[in-house]
C-alpha positions as a Python dict, from the first residue, in 0.01 Angstrom:
ca = {
    (1, 'X'): (0, 0, 0),
    (2, 'X'): (354, -71, -126),
    (3, 'X'): (554, 214, -228),
    (4, 'X'): (623, 290, -606),
    (5, 'X'): (966, 150, -596),
    (6, 'X'): (1172, -70, -372),
    (7, 'X'): (1426, 94, -123),
    (8, 'X'): (1821, 119, -196),
    (9, 'X'): (2006, -59, -242),
    (10, 'X'): (1729, -260, -418),
    (11, 'X'): (1583, 21, -657),
    (12, 'X'): (1964, 113, -789),
    (13, 'X'): (2072, -254, -813),
    (14, 'X'): (1755, -344, -1019),
    (15, 'X'): (1812, -29, -1250),
    (16, 'X'): (2137, -138, -1325),
    (17, 'X'): (2011, -477, -1392),
    (18, 'X'): (1754, -352, -1607),
    (19, 'X'): (1995, -153, -1823),
    (20, 'X'): (2212, -456, -1894),
    (21, 'X'): (1902, -679, -2011),
    (22, 'X'): (1829, -687, -2373),
    (23, 'X'): (1457, -808, -2348),
    (24, 'X'): (1198, -829, -2053),
    (25, 'X'): (1239, -1086, -1799),
    (26, 'X'): (993, -1187, -1548),
    (27, 'X'): (1097, -1266, -1164),
    (28, 'X'): (873, -1445, -964),
    (29, 'X'): (985, -1319, -636),
    (30, 'X'): (962, -1482, -275),
    (31, 'X'): (1146, -1441, 60),
    (32, 'X'): (1253, -1156, 261),
    (33, 'X'): (1293, -926, -15),
    (34, 'X'): (896, -962, -96),
    (35, 'X'): (828, -934, 295),
    (36, 'X'): (1030, -606, 331),
    (37, 'X'): (982, -421, -12),
    (38, 'X'): (645, -513, -112),
    (39, 'X'): (446, -618, 208),
    (40, 'X'): (643, -335, 423),
    (41, 'X'): (767, -538, 698),
    (42, 'X'): (1093, -453, 866),
    (43, 'X'): (1318, -707, 757),
    (44, 'X'): (1654, -688, 595),
    (45, 'X'): (1784, -939, 326),
    (46, 'X'): (2085, -942, 99),
    (47, 'X'): (1899, -1147, -152),
    (48, 'X'): (1621, -1149, -375),
    (49, 'X'): (1495, -1507, -381),
    (50, 'X'): (1323, -1602, -700),
    (51, 'X'): (1125, -1925, -779),
    (52, 'X'): (1110, -1852, -1164),
    (53, 'X'): (1302, -1658, -1430),
    (54, 'X'): (1087, -1614, -1746),
    (55, 'X'): (1212, -1679, -2016),
    (56, 'X'): (1396, -1963, -1881),
    (57, 'X'): (1670, -1938, -2099),
    (58, 'X'): (1763, -1594, -1938),
    (59, 'X'): (1836, -1765, -1611),
    (60, 'X'): (2194, -1834, -1648),
    (61, 'X'): (2251, -1473, -1802),
    (62, 'X'): (2037, -1324, -1522),
    (63, 'X'): (2274, -1512, -1258),
    (64, 'X'): (2582, -1393, -1425),
    (65, 'X'): (2493, -1041, -1425),
    (66, 'X'): (2299, -988, -1084),
    (67, 'X'): (2369, -1329, -880),
    (68, 'X'): (2618, -1406, -581),
    (69, 'X'): (2956, -1287, -660),
    (70, 'X'): (2864, -1081, -976),
    (71, 'X'): (2986, -705, -1032),
    (72, 'X'): (2647, -603, -945),
    (73, 'X'): (2653, -769, -612),
    (74, 'X'): (3015, -613, -532),
    (75, 'X'): (2888, -286, -607),
    (76, 'X'): (2506, -292, -433),
    (77, 'X'): (2582, -576, -183),
    (78, 'X'): (2269, -745, -300),
    (79, 'X'): (2201, -1025, -552),
    (80, 'X'): (1946, -1234, -700),
    (81, 'X'): (1920, -1593, -580),
    (82, 'X'): (1748, -1858, -815),
    (83, 'X'): (1572, -2095, -590),
    (84, 'X'): (1601, -2418, -798),
    (85, 'X'): (1434, -2641, -545),
    (86, 'X'): (1168, -2465, -336),
    (87, 'X'): (800, -2567, -211),
    (88, 'X'): (540, -2334, -326),
    (89, 'X'): (173, -2368, -351),
    (90, 'X'): (-8, -2504, -646),
    (91, 'X'): (-144, -2260, -926),
    (92, 'X'): (69, -1987, -749),
    (93, 'X'): (118, -1819, -1100),
    (94, 'X'): (-241, -1747, -1121),
    (95, 'X'): (-233, -1521, -788),
    (96, 'X'): (116, -1326, -855),
    (97, 'X'): (94, -962, -794),
    (98, 'X'): (301, -730, -1005),
    (99, 'X'): (526, -511, -802),
    (100, 'X'): (745, -198, -886),
    (101, 'X'): (667, -164, -1254),
    (102, 'X'): (926, 90, -1300),
    (103, 'X'): (1173, -55, -1528),
    (104, 'X'): (1153, -175, -1915),
    (105, 'X'): (1298, -519, -1892),
    (106, 'X'): (1296, -611, -1506),
    (107, 'X'): (941, -715, -1425),
    (108, 'X'): (904, -819, -1077),
    (109, 'X'): (599, -1050, -947),
    (110, 'X'): (555, -1113, -588),
    (111, 'X'): (387, -1402, -431),
    (112, 'X'): (63, -1278, -267),
    (113, 'X'): (62, -1303, 100),
    (114, 'X'): (-111, -1624, 157),
    (115, 'X'): (100, -1811, -94),
    (116, 'X'): (413, -1638, 51),
    (117, 'X'): (324, -1772, 406),
    (118, 'X'): (284, -2109, 283),
    (119, 'X'): (632, -2129, 142),
    (120, 'X'): (782, -1992, 474),
    (121, 'X'): (583, -2241, 694),
    (122, 'X'): (716, -2525, 482),
    (123, 'X'): (1083, -2451, 561),
    (124, 'X'): (1018, -2452, 933),
    (125, 'X'): (1290, -2197, 998),
    (126, 'X'): (1225, -1966, 1315),
    (127, 'X'): (1235, -1648, 1135),
    (128, 'X'): (1016, -1757, 858),
    (129, 'X'): (775, -1882, 1108),
    (130, 'X'): (788, -1540, 1329),
    (131, 'X'): (743, -1360, 973),
    (132, 'X'): (422, -1537, 920),
    (133, 'X'): (282, -1543, 1271),
    (134, 'X'): (361, -1164, 1371),
    (135, 'X'): (360, -982, 1040),
    (136, 'X'): (181, -1166, 754),
    (137, 'X'): (-122, -1356, 845),
    (138, 'X'): (-438, -1243, 980),
    (139, 'X'): (-523, -1566, 1163),
    (140, 'X'): (-459, -1583, 1528),
    (141, 'X'): (-136, -1778, 1648),
    (142, 'X'): (-321, -2031, 1834),
    (143, 'X'): (-509, -2136, 1502),
    (144, 'X'): (-168, -2141, 1322),
    (145, 'X'): (-28, -2344, 1604),
    (146, 'X'): (-301, -2590, 1578),
    (147, 'X'): (-209, -2663, 1216),
    (148, 'X'): (182, -2626, 1251),
    (149, 'X'): (255, -2723, 1613),
    (150, 'X'): (610, -2633, 1651),
    (151, 'X'): (646, -2647, 2026),
    (152, 'X'): (1010, -2559, 2033),
    (153, 'X'): (937, -2226, 1868),
    (154, 'X'): (576, -2129, 1972),
    (155, 'X'): (361, -2123, 2257),
    (156, 'X'): (23, -2012, 2183),
    (157, 'X'): (-16, -1860, 2541),
    (158, 'X'): (291, -1659, 2507),
    (159, 'X'): (243, -1514, 2151),
    (160, 'X'): (185, -1153, 2119),
    (161, 'X'): (127, -897, 1838),
    (162, 'X'): (251, -558, 1935),
    (163, 'X'): (258, -645, 2284),
    (164, 'X'): (-101, -761, 2296),
    (165, 'X'): (-188, -1137, 2372),
    (166, 'X'): (-341, -1317, 2067),
    (167, 'X'): (-659, -1515, 2141),
}
């Protein structure tokens, strides 16, 4: 079960953003923030990747307030990154998970674990593939390797979870 609020500096950063917003804004969150803060895996990140900012007309204002190079980013050393182009599963909005309902205007929605895993596998970055294999999916790595054969990254005979071989 996730904590009631994100760890610092995220909590203070999002509280400061909430205070500056004049109306509720929904954030469809992906990436390392979701993996570490929502699903509890040890993974640091300096950005909160979002697929969508709703209402869309709030996007420019949010990025100005909390994007890379903003005053909030300088103060808290984290920022919001709007992923303008990203692959995501069809109908993902129907499966979003409300997370950290502690602010009046900042409303965070996280991709559910399977959708998040699919977005990470699509990118084929070592770190993302390891996130999925070792931390997020209940599928044995040999099954994932069958459908996503990345020989330069994975050898199903050598994959382990918590030091135990996966079969």
